[in-house]
N, C-alpha and C positions, 0 to 999 in steps of 0.2 A: 732859335733862328730857323732851323728846319721846320719846326712846328708852325711858325708864322708863314713860311712859304707854302706849306701844305694847306694851311687854312685859307690862304689867299687864292690858291688854285681852286680849292673846293668852292669858295664863295663865287668866284668868277663862273664856274661851271653851273652852279645853282642859278645865277642870274641869267646865263645863256638859255638854260632849259626853261626857265619861267617866262622868258620873253619870246620863245619860238612859237610860231603859229601851230595850232593843233588842227589835225585833219580828220574830221569825222568820216568814217567809211565802214562798209560792211566787211565781213570776213572775206568774202569773195573778191571784193575790191582790193583789199590789202594783198591777197594772194596774187592778183593780176599784176600789181605793182612789183611784188617780189619776183615774179617770173620775168618781167621786163628787165629788172635790175640784173638778175642772173644772166640773162641773154646779153645785155650790154657788157657786163664784166667778162664773161667767158668767151663770147664770140666777137662782138662788134669791136671792143677795145683792141683785141689781138689783130683783127683785120686792119684797123686804122694804123696800128704800130707797124705792121708789115708794109702798108702803103707808104708810110713815111720813110721806112728803110729803103724801099725800092726807089722812091723819088730822090733821096739823097744820093743814090748811086749815079744819077744822071749828071751830077756835077754842080755847077754854079747855082746856089740856092736863091740868089737875088733875082733871077729871071726864070724861076722854075715853077710853072703854074701847077704842076702835079703836086709838088711839095706844099705850096700854099693851100691848095684844096684839101690835102690830107691833114694839114695842121688845123684848118677850119673845122673839118669833121671831128678831129680829136677834141677840139675845144667844145663842140656841141655835145659829143658823147660824154666827156668828163663833167660838163655842166648838168646834163640829164642824170648822170649817176649821182651827183651830189644832191640834186633836187629829190630824186627817188629815195635816197637814203634818209634825207630829212623828213620826207612825208611818211615813210615807214616808221621811223623812230618816234614821230609825233602823232601816229595814228591813234584815234579814239574809236574803238569798235562800237558800232551802233547795232542795235537789235530791233527788228521790226515786229517783234512778238509782243504779246500782252494785249492791252486794251485796243480793240479795233473800232472804238466809237469816235476817236479823235485822230486827225491827221498829224503825224509826227515824222521825224526823220526815220527812214527805214521802212515806212509804210508804202504800200501800193494803193494808188487812188484812181478810181474810175469816175469820170465826170462827163457831163454833156455840155458841149460848147457849140453854139451855132448849129444845133441839130445833129452834130457828130459826136460819137462816143470816143473818148480818148482815155488811155490808161498810162500812168507814169508811176515809177517808183522814185521816191525822194531820197537822194543819197548826198553824201558830201561832194564838194566840188572836185575832189581828186579823182573820183570815179564817174563823174557825170558823162553821159553819152546819150543825148536826146534821141538819136536815131534808133538806139537800142531801148528806148523807153526809160532811161535813167536821167532824171533832171536834178540839178544842183539845188541844195537847200538855199542857196544864195540867189536863185533865179526868181524873177517876178512871179511866175506861176506858183512855185513852191511857197514863196513867202505869203502869197495870198491864200493858199490852202492850209498851211500849218496852223493848227489850233481849231480848225473847223470840223464839223461833224457831218455824217451821212444825212442827206436831205437839205443841207444848207445851200443857199444861193449866194454866190460870192462874185463881187465885181473886182476884176484884176486889171491893173494898169500895166501894159506891156509896151515894149518899144514899138510894136505894130499898132498900138491903140488899146482902148479899153475892151475887155471881153467879160461876159457874164457866164458863169458856169454853175451847174448844179451837181453836187457831189452825189454819186450813186452808190458806190461801195468803197470801203476802206478795209484793206487786209494786210 
């Protein structure tokens, strides 16, 4: 009987793990998520709990905007903590090392588009930050570049229209 319950719990956990989304990311990207998680748990969560405590002391909760605001912040913080824990638990570390002849996840690609040189590193969606030069492997530009080689000319369909790029370097 106990064996059946243990087996049932084990099988449910296996199904949960096998259906969870995997998050490709660099070691640095995973560390950034871990740092954010630590900050949320050790600092932000405590701040929100203290705000709720203070708001409760104001009395009637039915018309207490401070309490409502603090509870909304708590829901956001707890949701973000849950999301980060899932992303870290399901992280798949990518390495940009090895063959620099082909664009793959983790590679930095320099290309010419409309006469301008642009450089991006292709990372998982969890750590994408286009302003910092990190584009998601799910983005139209990355999808158009992955699998291509130095010197290739590639037409990429983006939300802003079609663009043609020439790959200059892959590192």
